[in-house]
C-alpha positions as CSV (number, residue, x, y, z in Angstrom):
1,M,139.0,96.0,61.4
2,T,137.4,92.8,62.6
3,G,138.6,93.4,66.1
4,I,137.1,96.9,66.1
5,Y,133.8,95.5,64.9
6,I,133.7,92.9,67.6
7,D,134.5,95.5,70.2
8,L,131.7,97.7,68.9
9,K,129.3,94.8,68.8
10,V,130.1,94.0,72.5
11,K,129.6,97.6,73.4
12,W,126.3,97.6,71.5
13,F,125.2,94.4,73.3
14,K,126.1,95.8,76.7
15,S,124.2,99.0,75.9
16,A,121.1,97.1,74.7
17,L,121.3,94.9,77.8
18,L,121.5,97.9,80.1
19,C,118.5,99.5,78.3
20,L,116.5,96.2,78.7
21,L,117.4,96.1,82.4
22,L,116.3,99.7,82.9
23,L,113.0,99.0,81.2
24,F,112.5,96.0,83.4
25,V,113.3,97.8,86.6
26,S,111.2,100.8,85.5
27,G,108.3,98.5,84.6
28,G,108.6,96.8,87.9
29,A,108.5,100.1,89.7
30,I,105.4,101.1,87.8
31,A,103.8,97.8,88.5
32,Q,104.5,98.2,92.3
33,Q,103.1,101.8,92.4
34,T,99.8,101.3,94.0
35,Y,98.7,104.9,94.5
36,L,97.5,107.8,92.4
37,T,98.6,111.3,93.0
38,H,96.5,114.5,93.0
39,K,97.8,118.1,93.3
40,L,95.6,119.9,95.7
41,W,95.9,123.4,94.3
42,K,95.5,124.0,90.6
43,G,95.9,126.9,88.2
44,G,96.6,130.4,89.5
45,E,96.0,129.5,93.2
46,A,98.9,127.1,93.1
47,R,101.4,129.9,92.5
48,F,101.0,131.4,96.0
49,E,102.5,130.3,99.3
50,G,104.2,127.2,98.0
51,R,100.9,125.5,97.2
52,Y,102.3,123.9,94.1
53,R,104.0,121.3,96.4
54,S,100.8,120.2,98.2
55,K,99.5,116.9,97.0
56,V,98.0,113.6,98.1
57,F,99.0,110.0,97.4
58,V,95.8,108.0,97.3
59,Y,95.9,104.2,98.0
60,A,92.6,102.9,96.7
61,P,91.6,100.3,94.1
62,S,91.0,101.5,90.6
63,K,87.5,99.9,90.6
64,P,86.4,99.6,94.2
65,S,83.5,97.1,94.8
66,E,82.5,98.7,98.0
67,K,83.1,101.7,100.3
68,A,85.6,101.4,103.1
69,P,87.0,103.5,106.0
70,A,89.9,105.8,105.1
71,V,92.8,107.3,106.9
72,I,94.6,110.5,106.0
73,V,98.2,110.1,107.0
74,F,100.3,113.1,108.3
75,P,104.0,112.3,108.3
76,G,106.1,114.1,110.9
77,G,109.3,116.1,110.4
78,S,109.1,119.1,112.9
79,Y,106.9,121.0,110.4
80,T,110.2,121.4,108.5
81,Y,110.4,118.4,106.2
82,L,108.3,115.2,105.9
83,A,109.3,111.6,106.8
84,I,107.0,110.6,103.9
85,N,108.2,107.0,103.5
86,S,108.4,105.6,107.1
87,E,105.6,107.8,108.4
88,G,103.6,108.1,105.2
89,H,103.7,105.4,102.5
90,D,104.6,102.6,104.8
91,V,101.7,103.6,107.0
92,A,99.3,103.7,104.1
93,K,100.4,100.3,102.9
94,Y,99.7,98.9,106.4
95,F,96.1,100.3,106.5
96,V,95.4,99.1,103.0
97,S,96.3,95.6,104.1
98,K,93.7,96.0,106.8
99,G,90.9,96.9,104.4
100,F,91.2,100.7,104.6
101,R,91.7,103.3,101.9
102,A,94.7,105.5,102.7
103,V,95.7,109.0,101.7
104,V,99.2,110.4,102.4
105,L,99.1,114.1,102.6
106,R,102.2,116.1,101.5
107,Y,101.3,119.3,103.4
108,R,103.4,122.5,103.2
109,M,106.7,122.5,105.1
110,G,108.8,125.0,106.9
111,F,111.7,124.3,104.6
112,Y,109.8,126.1,101.9
113,G,108.6,128.9,104.2
114,A,105.2,127.4,105.2
115,K,103.5,128.4,108.5
116,Y,100.2,128.0,110.3
117,P,97.5,127.7,109.0
118,Q,98.8,126.6,105.6
119,Q,99.1,123.0,106.8
120,L,95.4,122.9,107.8
121,E,94.4,124.5,104.5
122,D,96.1,121.6,102.7
123,Y,94.2,119.2,105.0
124,R,90.9,120.8,104.1
125,K,91.7,120.6,100.4
126,A,92.5,116.9,100.8
127,V,89.2,116.3,102.6
128,D,87.3,118.1,99.8
129,Y,89.0,116.0,97.2
130,I,88.3,112.7,99.1
131,K,84.7,113.5,99.8
132,D,84.0,114.8,96.3
133,N,85.5,111.6,94.8
134,S,84.4,109.2,97.4
135,D,82.3,107.0,95.0
136,R,85.3,106.7,92.6
137,L,87.7,106.0,95.4
138,G,85.4,103.6,97.4
139,I,85.5,105.7,100.6
140,D,82.9,105.8,103.3
141,T,82.7,109.5,104.1
142,T,81.4,108.9,107.6
143,K,84.6,107.0,108.4
144,I,87.4,109.3,107.4
145,G,90.0,109.7,110.1
146,V,93.5,111.1,110.5
147,V,96.7,109.4,111.7
148,G,99.7,111.6,112.5
149,F,103.2,111.2,113.7
150,S,105.3,113.6,115.7
151,A,104.6,117.1,114.2
152,G,102.0,115.3,112.0
153,G,100.4,114.1,115.3
154,H,100.0,117.8,116.3
155,L,98.4,118.5,112.9
156,A,96.0,115.6,113.5
157,G,95.0,117.2,116.8
158,C,94.5,120.5,115.1
159,A,92.2,118.7,112.5
160,A,90.2,117.3,115.4
161,L,89.5,120.9,116.5
162,E,88.0,122.0,113.2
163,E,84.7,123.8,113.7
164,N,83.3,122.9,110.3
165,P,81.8,119.4,110.6
166,R,82.9,118.7,107.0
167,Y,86.5,118.7,108.1
168,R,86.2,117.2,111.5
169,P,87.7,113.6,111.4
170,A,85.7,110.6,112.6
171,F,88.8,109.4,114.6
172,V,92.3,110.5,115.4
173,A,95.5,108.6,116.0
174,M,98.4,110.6,117.4
175,I,101.7,108.7,117.6
176,Y,104.6,110.2,119.6
177,P,102.9,113.6,118.9
178,V,104.0,117.2,119.4
179,V,101.2,118.5,121.7
180,T,102.2,121.7,123.5
181,M,103.6,124.9,122.2
182,K,104.5,126.0,125.8
183,E,107.7,126.0,127.7
184,P,109.2,123.9,129.2
185,Y,108.0,120.9,127.2
186,V,107.6,122.4,123.7
187,H,109.4,120.8,120.8
188,K,111.1,124.0,119.7
189,P,111.8,123.1,116.0
190,S,108.1,122.4,115.5
191,R,107.0,125.5,117.2
192,D,109.5,127.7,115.3
193,H,108.5,126.4,111.9
194,L,104.8,126.4,112.6
195,L,104.4,129.8,114.3
196,R,107.2,131.7,112.5
197,G,107.6,133.9,115.5
198,N,103.8,134.6,116.0
199,L,103.8,133.8,119.7
200,S,100.2,134.9,120.0
201,L,99.3,131.5,118.6
202,I,100.9,129.5,121.5
203,E,97.6,129.1,123.5
204,K,95.5,128.3,120.4
205,L,98.0,125.6,119.2
206,S,98.7,124.0,122.5
207,L,96.4,121.0,122.2
208,E,96.2,120.1,125.9
209,G,94.4,123.4,126.6
210,N,91.8,123.0,123.8
211,V,90.2,119.6,124.4
212,N,86.4,119.6,124.7
213,E,83.6,117.0,124.9
214,D,83.1,117.2,121.1
215,F,86.6,115.9,120.4
216,P,86.5,112.8,118.1
217,P,87.8,109.4,119.4
218,V,91.5,109.4,120.0
219,F,94.2,106.8,120.0
220,L,97.3,108.3,121.7
221,L,100.7,106.6,121.9
222,H,104.0,107.9,123.3
223,C,107.1,106.3,124.8
224,E,108.8,107.6,128.0
225,D,112.3,107.2,126.4
226,D,111.4,109.5,123.5
227,P,114.6,111.6,122.9
228,V,112.9,114.0,120.5
229,V,109.4,115.0,121.8
230,R,108.9,115.3,125.6
231,I,106.2,112.9,126.9
232,E,104.8,115.5,129.3
233,G,102.7,117.1,126.6
234,S,101.0,113.8,125.8
235,R,100.4,113.1,129.5
236,A,98.6,116.5,129.9
237,F,96.6,115.9,126.8
238,A,95.6,112.4,127.9
239,S,94.4,113.9,131.2
240,E,92.2,116.4,129.4
241,L,90.8,113.7,127.1
242,K,89.7,111.7,130.1
243,K,88.4,114.7,132.0
244,N,86.2,115.6,129.0
245,G,84.9,112.1,128.6
246,V,86.4,111.6,125.1
247,N,86.4,108.0,123.8
248,C,90.2,107.3,123.9
249,I,92.9,104.8,124.1
250,V,96.1,106.1,125.7
251,E,99.2,104.0,125.5
252,I,102.3,105.1,127.4
253,H,105.2,102.7,127.1
254,P,108.6,102.7,128.9
255,T,110.6,102.1,125.7
256,G,110.2,102.7,122.0
257,K,111.9,106.0,121.4
258,H,110.7,108.1,118.4
259,G,110.2,107.9,114.7
260,F,109.2,104.2,114.3
261,G,106.1,104.7,112.2
262,V,104.2,101.4,112.0
263,K,107.3,99.4,112.7
264,P,108.4,99.7,116.4
265,A,111.2,97.6,117.7
266,A,110.1,94.1,118.6
267,G,111.0,94.6,122.3
268,S,109.1,97.8,122.7
269,G,105.6,97.9,124.2
270,A,104.7,100.0,121.2
271,A,105.1,97.0,119.0
272,G,101.8,96.1,117.4
273,W,100.2,99.4,118.1
274,A,98.6,99.7,114.6
275,D,96.9,96.3,115.1
276,R,95.5,97.4,118.4
277,F,94.4,100.7,116.9
278,T,92.5,99.1,114.0
279,E,90.8,96.6,116.4
280,W,89.7,99.5,118.6
281,L,88.2,101.2,115.6
282,Q,86.3,98.2,114.6
283,N,85.1,97.4,118.1
284,S,84.5,100.8,119.7
285,V,84.4,103.6,117.1
286,F,82.6,102.2,114.1
287,D,79.9,100.4,116.0
């Protein structure tokens, strides 16, 4: 009987210890969570077209003492899924460390049947939320820009073409972006999931053919050894930016590949791009 009691006591102790450990880990996770979440679509409108999944993760102090510039981050993922950690949360944390506010957008994905223009609708809802709550979030509404990666880079370019000034970003960063919807350089998975067979949208959504002199300042980066998205689209887009006199920085590097977010390999020319981008904003865009 005593032996059984000791065994139960040991099991109880182990269970209690496990519970304490879980509470500690959970508490640590909560303590490290530095963002708030907001669902973009509420009530009945959230029931349609997968809108219930659309949300933002907002990195901002709970009681901001002043207003700061903000970036809306568009993760990539071929318009199919979202690389929301490496091209979303990690990016937001970097910009917060530089004095920005950061908002990661979980826009609708092809995996759930989304198609154009639903991603832009989510972007507009995010802008409405940010601007309507700018005092509480400590955001300077004249300095809200977008940073996009791969397919998210294409979405950033689409945001730059918004006709309504409320939704036109103050600056744009496009990192190894999908640019064209045309053959032979199109990234077919992105086109397939964005257009869903509506080929009449090819011209409209090929960014290189839609640049104008009103385009916001652009930071464009692509690497020649990118095995996923062909660099020719970025070259054509860069040529149109310069032709139209758009304030831009274009970085074309021999190596760096694809999908590195804010952490390119040390040996790549792309290393340190985010520092150069923020310096350019401070010295050329925000003046």
